[in-house]
N, C-alpha and C positions, 0 to 999 in steps of 0.2 A: 325129373319131370317128364311126363309123357303127354302127348296131345292126342286125344282119341279122334280117329277118323269118324266123321259124322255118319257114314253109312256102314262101315264094317267094324268099328270098335278097335281096330288095330292101332298101334302106335305110329307116330309120324316117321320113325326110323324104318319100320316095316313098309309103310306106304312109300317111302323114298326108294327103298330097294326095289319094290315091285315096279314103280314108275320108271326108274332108270333101266331096269332089265327089260321091260316091255317095249321101251322106246329105242333101245340099242339096235342099230341097223345090222342086217345079216353080215355085212362086211366087217363088223366089229366096231365101227365108228359110233360115237355118242353124239346125237344131234344136240346142238347148243340149246335150242328150244324148238319144239316141233312145228309151231304155227306162227311164230313171230316173223314178220315178212323179211326182215333184214338178215335173220339167222337161219331160216328154214333151208334145209338141204345141205348144211355145212357142219363140219366138225373142226374145232380148233385143237391144235396140239396142246396148248396150255390148259384150256378148260377141260379137255378130254383127259389129260394126265391127272388133274385133280379129281375128276369124276372117278377114274379108275382107282386112284388111291383111296377114295372114300368107299368104293365098292370092295376093294381088297381088305380094308379095315373092318368091313362088315361081313367078311368071310365069303364074299362072292368071287371066288377064285377064277372060275371059268369066264365070267364076264370081263374081268380085268385082263385075263390072258388074251381074249379076243381083241380087246382094244390095243394091247401092246403088239399083237400080230399085225394089226392094221398099220400102226406106226412104223414098225420095222419093214413092212411090205412097201410102204410109200418111199422110205429111204432107199430101199433096194431099187425101186422103179426109177427114182431120180438120182441114182448113183453118179451118172454122168455129169449132172448139174453140180453135185457136191464136189466131184473131182475138179471140175473147171474152177469153181469158187476157191478151192484150196490152192490149186496151182497158180492162180492169178492174185492171191491175197496179198503177197508181198511184192508184187510187180508194180509198175507205173500205171497199169490199167486194171485195177481190181474190178470185179463184176459189179455192175450198177445195182443200186438198191432194189429197183423194180424187178431185177432178174435173180435176186437172191431167193433162197428157199422160202416159200410162203408160210404164213402161220396157220392158214385154214385151207381145207380141201373139201371137195365134194365127197360123198360117202364112198364112191367108187375110186377115189384117189385122184380124180381129175382136178385141175386148178381152175377156179372160177374166172370168168371174164369181167366181172363187175369191178368198178373203181373202188378200191379198198386199201386201207393202210396195212399191207400184207407182209412187209418185211419186218418181222419181229423175231428176235433171237431167243427170247426167254423160253418159249414152248419147247425148244429142242433140248434145253437143259432140264426143264421140268419133267419131261417124259422119261429121260434117262434116270433122273433121281427116283421117279415113281416106280419104274420097272425094277430097279435094284432094290428098293424098299419092299416091293411086293415079293420078290424072290426071297429076301431075308425073312420076311414075315411068315411065309408059308413053306420055307425050306425047299425052294424050287431051283432048278438049274437055269442059268441065263442063256444057254447055248442057242435056243430057238430065236432069241432076239439079238444075238451077238453082232450080226452084220449091221443092224440098225444102230446099235449102241456105238460101234466103232465109227460108223459114218457120221453120227451126230457129234462125237468127240472131235473128229478131224475138222468138221465144219466149225464148231465153236472155238476150238483152239486157234484156228486161223483167222477168226472174224470177231472175236469178243470185244475188241476195242471200237467197233464201228457204231456210230449213232444209228438208231432205228426207231420205229414207232414203239410207243410204250404199251402197257397192258390195255389201255383204253383207245388204241388207234389214234393217238395224238402225238404231236411234237416230235416228228422224225429227225429233227435237227439236233436233238439232245442225246446224251448217254444217260440212261435212267438207272437209278440205284437198284430198283427191284429187278430189272433185267440183268444187271451185273450179278446179283445174288443168285438168281435162277440159273444163270450160266455156270457160276461157280459151284453151286450144289450139284449140278449135272456132271461137271468134270470130276469133282470129288468122287461121286458115285461111279463114274466110268473107270477111274483108277481102281476103286474098291472091287469092281466086278471081276478083275483078273483077266479081262478079255483084250486089253490093249497091249501092244508090243512095247518094248522098252523105249523106243524112240517117241511113240505117241504118248506114252505115260509121262515122259519128261516134258514134252510140249504142253501137256495138260497141266502138269505141276507148275510150269512157268506161268501159264495163263492164270491159274488159281492165285499164285503169289502176286501177279500183276493186278488182279481184280481186288484182292484184299488191300493192297497198297493204294489203289485208286480210290476205293471207298474210304479208307482211313484219311487220305490227304484231301480229297475233294468231294466226298459223298456224305459229309456230315456238317451239321451246324449246331452250335451250342450243345454238342455231345449227343445228338440224335441223328438218325438217318434222314435224308432229304429226298425230294421228288426226283431231281436230276442233278448232275454235277453242276455246281455253281448256284443252285437255288438255295433258298432258305425255307421253302415250304415243305410241309409233310404230305405224304400220300399213303393211304391205308394199304396199298399193295406192298409196301416195304415190310409189313408184318409177316408176310408169307416167308420171307427169307430168314426170319427168326424161328417161326414154327408154322408149318411142320418141316420146312426144308432144313433148318438148323445150320445154315451157312454162317449166321451170326449166333453165337452162343446165347441161349435164352436167359442165362443168369448173368451175363456180362453187363457192365454199366451202359454200354451202347444200346443193348436191347432194352434194358429197363427204361432208359431215357427216351427211347423211340416209342415204346408203349405209352409212356406218360404224355409225350408230345402229341401223338395221334389221338389219344383220349381227350386231351385238353382242347384240341382244335377241331376234331371231327366226330366226336361221340355225343349223342343225345340219347339218354335213357337206354343204353345198351346197343343202339343202332349206330352204324358207322357210315359216314359219307366217304366218297372217294377222295376228294380234295376240295378246298374251299371255293375254287372258281368253277366248280362243276355245274354246267347248265343242262346236261343231258336229261331229258324229261323233267326239267326243273331242278335236278340235283337232289335226289332222295337218298334214303339210307338203304344200304345193301346187306341183306342177311348173310350172304357168303363172306363179306368182309368182317362182319361181327364174329363169325365163326373162326376166322383167322385170329382175331383178338382173343377169343376164348382159348384157342390152342396156345397162344403166347402166355396167357395167364396160367393155364394148366401146367405148362412146362416150367413156369416159375414157381409153382407150388400153391397157387391160389385157386384151388378147386372150386371153392364157393363162388368166387368171382366168375370163373368159367361157366359154372352152372347157371348163373344169372344171365349170362350172354346167350347160352343155349336156349333158355326159356324165352328170351326176346325173339330169337330167330324163329322159334316154333310159333310164336304169337302172330307172325306174319303170314302163316299158311291160311288158305281159305277153307271153307267148310268141307271140301273134298280132299284136303291135305296137300294142295299144290302151293309151292313156294314161288314167289316172284323174283325177278331180278332186283327190283328196288321197290320201296314203298313211298307213297306220295303224300303222307300226312303232314310232314314237316319239311318242306322243300327249302333248299338254300336260295334258289332263284326261281320263284313260282312263274314268272312271266315266260320262262323258257319252255314250259311244259307243252304248250299248244303247238309249238313248232314241230316237236318230235312226234306228238300224237297225230298231227295232220300228215306227217311224212310216213310214219311206219305203223300207226295204230296204237292200241294200248300197250303198256309196259309188258315185256316178255313174261309169260307165265304159262306153264311151269318153266323154270330155268333149271336144267339138270345140274349145273354147277352149284346152285343154291342147295339142292337136295343132297348132293355129295358132300358139301362142307358140313351140313348138319350131321350126316352120317359120321364124318371124320371126327368131329368134336364129340359126338355121342359116344363113339368108340373110345376116344381118349379118356373120357370120364367113366368108362366101364359100365355105361348104361347101354348094354348091347342088345341086338336082336337075336332071335333064335339061331344058335350055331349050326343047326342042321340044314338051314336054308342055304343052298349053294348051287346057283344056277350055272 
């Protein structure tokens, strides 16, 4: 299925490539959303890594290269912070959460001053996974990003067991299963990169084994992944560690049960909610999360089901081809919408992460854009 752009007649995939490429900052950073008040001027490691992966899958090699340069540059810039965190990780005085590496930065690499749930570990694993996948996909050397990859793996291997904010900047007191899976996928990729010395590779392998054990023993309920350790609730973010990250084998009973539980509790007509208690803008369905579901279905061999999900995501685009962060037609908690609208204005649109996940699922289903386009 393709969605024709109302003014140009191009597909939504091509529109998405152009939108992301045109909005990418000269530094290489991808803005989360150009005009949404709470996001403007910032790039997240997590969102950006998935955006770069989507662009890489759409053959936008140089765009992805530039983002990964930005990531590695930031890690080089804050190498001293990483060193202190690693040095103190096993001491009686580990670095406080508010002084850990942030999840989002200004485009020039500066750390924002606003009050934000900024200690999130998942993005550092996700970007390592994404850059290694990018290099494998396009037969590239990883040397230009080596310093950043090594720094990230040192950071994660030292700190993976710490509670932190989740994908949604909530519940910093918990250890979140999607965070653990993103860390694990990054550490697996770090080892595969061949850039780690023997000591760091062993530390990463130990962390990976610890993550898998923790998920197995405390990160599941009734055979499916859960929101955080000790919970019984599901969260759509856990789908990402099945596909595209692959930390959980998509064909495994755990993955199959997780997809079933998420669909049972959080899907309506192809659209996925984040979690049942979500009140953010009333709790709408997120196209980007639906695309994670589509990737899980595709990896499990259900191409038709994945295509249906892609169609739903496309249906949320406006007449100019812009995809939102969430849609507001079937809200979980409608009374919560006004609070956020009054605070931050309308729902973020365009959200580059939404466009990137559309690209990623589109590529997975071999409904590709023109291969000669390569910004």
